[in-house]
N, C-alpha and C positions, 0 to 999 in steps of 0.2 A: 579051842587055846592051847599051844603046846609051849613048854620053853623046854627046850632041844629035843629028847625022847618022848617026855612027860609032859603027859595030860595034865593041865594044871584048872581048866574049866570049861563047859559046852557053852553054846550060843544059842536061843531057843525063838526061833521067830513064828512065829502066828498070827491069826487075824489080819492079814492087811490092808489096812485101809478101806483102799479101794475094792475090795474084796475079789480081785484078780488073782491069777495063782503068780507064785511065783518064779523067777527068770534067769536068765542069767547075770543080770545086770544086777541084781540084787545080790547073788551068789559074790559076784565079783567086791560088793561095795563090801558084805559084810563079811569076807574072808580079809580083806585089806584091815578092817576095825580090827580084826580079832588079831591079827601079825601085830599090832603093834600096838595094844593094848598087854599081851605077851610081853613085849619087849620091855613096858614099860613096867611089867610086874617083874620082869626079870631084874629088873636095877634094881628096882626095891628089895627083891631079897636079898640080893649082896650085896645091901647096902651102899651103894654108885649115889643111888639119890638119898638125900636127907630130906630132914620132913620140909623144910622150904622149897626144895624142888620136888618132891609130891604133890604139896596144894597146885605149886605152876601147872604141874604137869593134868591134875583133874580139872584143873580149871579150863586149860589149852582144850581138853576134852571135849570137856561140855559147852565151851563154845564150838568145837569141830563139830560136833551132832545136834548143835540146834543150825550150823549153817547147811547140813546134810538132810534137814527134815523143814530145810524152809519147801514150801508147795505152790509156787506160784509158776507160769508158764517158762521165764528165762531157763527159773532150775531145773525145769524138765527137759525142755527142747536142747538144751546145750551140752548136756550129759548123754543125750540119746544122738545129736548130732555127731559126734567128739566119739562113741564107739562103731556107730558105723561109719564115717572115715577111716578112720584104722584101719576097720574088717576090709574096708576098700583098699587100702593103700597091703595089704596082704601081711599086716602085723603078726605076729607071734601072739600067745593067746593072753602071755604074763604083760607082754607090753598093753593089750589092751586092756586088761587089768589097771595097771597105773596109771591108763588116760583117762578111765572112767572116775578113776579113785582122786585124781589131780584135778578133772572137770568139776569136784564137787568143793571142793578146798582151796583152789588157788587163789581165790580173789578175799582172803579172809582178811588181809591186814584193812583191805578197803574200810574195815566196818571201823578203823581207829581213825578216821577221816571223817571229818564235818559235813553233812550231806551239800550243804551253800556251796562249801567250795569245789564239791564235786559237778555239781550244776551248774558253773558260774562259766562265761564264756571267756571271758578274758583274766588270767591266774597272775597273779603278783608271781615274781621269780622265787621267791620263797615258799608261795605255794603247789609250784609247779614240781620243786624240790621233793616238797612233805607228799605231792603224791607218787612221781618216781620210787619214792625208797617202798614202797606199799609191797611190794612182792619179796623183800628182806622182812619185813613185818611179818608176813606171813610165812616164812619160811621161820622167824624168831616165835611165833605164838605153838608152832609144831615141836617144836625145839624136841621136848622132855620124854617123844614117843615116837618121832619119824626117825626110823635108821637107816631107808633109802636114799643112797646122794641120788639118785636118778630123779624119782621124785622133787625133792628139795632142788636140783639143775633146772629140771622143766617149770617150776613156780616163778623161779626166779628168771626166769630168760621167754616169760610169754609175752615182752613188752619190746620184744628186739624184731626187725626187720630186716626181712631177704637182702634188701641190698645193705647193710649193716649201718643204717644211720637211726635206728632202735637203741631200747636204754635195758639195761645197766651200762653192757659191756664194747656194745657196737657190736655183736657177733655177726656172721653173714653165713648166707648159704645152710650148708649142712652144718656148720658151728654148732647151730642150736637146736638144742634138741628137737626130735621129730613131734614129741608134744606139745611141746612148745609152738611148734607153728603151725598146727592142728588148731591147738586152742587162740592162736592167734587170729585167725581166721572166723571160726565160729564163736568167739568172745565178741570180735567187731560186730558178725549180724545180730546177735543176740542184743547187742546195747541200742545197734541200730533200731531196730523194730519194737524194742521192748522197754527199752528209755527216753526219755521225751529228753533230750541232750541238747544245751542251746537253743530251747523253744519249740526245738523243732521231734518229731517222732516218724519216720523213714518208714515206707512199706515196703513190703517183701522185695518188690521187684526194683526199689531206688537201692535197695542194702544189697541187692547180688550185683547189681551195677556195680556200685560202687567197689565190692570186693573185686570184681573181674576188673575193673579198671584199677586197680595197685598190685594185679599179677606179675611177680618180676621187679616189684618192687617193695612193698610192706612185706606180700606174700607170698609164699612158696607155690612157684605155677602149680606143680603138681597135684598139693594138696588143694589149690582153688578149684582146679579139672574134678578132681576128687570130689569136694564139696559140691558143685555145681549138681553133678550125675548122683547123689545121695539126695541131693532136693527134689529133683526131675522123678526118682526112683520114688520118695514118699509121695508127689504128688499124684505117680499115676496109680501107687496101694489107694490111696486115698479117694480117687474118683471111681475104682472098682468098687470099694464098700458100699459107696453112696448110692 
């Protein structure tokens, strides 16, 4: 970890729980976290942050680590799909690193919303407004150590729609950050197959069909195409390993 040209600490990773070798994805996440810890410490050393800011920052970082450490299927699948799609789109390495990091933290704000509200079929206007504020809540929870405007914008706009009918700012097409457009597709897919919404859990085929039906309206057609290609490649690879 560096502050300007000075090394202030070292992150040591070993004994991975799965016993698998560390990979590029691990490097991206560790690098992103190290940069943010260094940024936070730099502000502390410069007395920019007072005690209250430091306490909030440590709490935020603890919440962030908890979110990243969650080890269930949706959290495992979602970052993998995001990274594969970004690679398929020809994204630069730095953008892939940002996308992977965002895919781990973008919904932190949902933790502040009661689960009973998230599972309701018919929401009151006040409840809908509360849910639609969660991207801002996520950014707020990261405020003490998130320095990248790209990261903040990607989080804020992952519920925008390609046709401009989404929220919070009704951005349209390429106005929506690329990472947000990728997240929109992958998050919808993961939610449909892993979360029992409105009393129903979708099959893989149903989820893919739903996303394809939204190509050009809810989702960026180019990203839907890349998403489907990635799924086919993953399916073919799985078949080869069997």
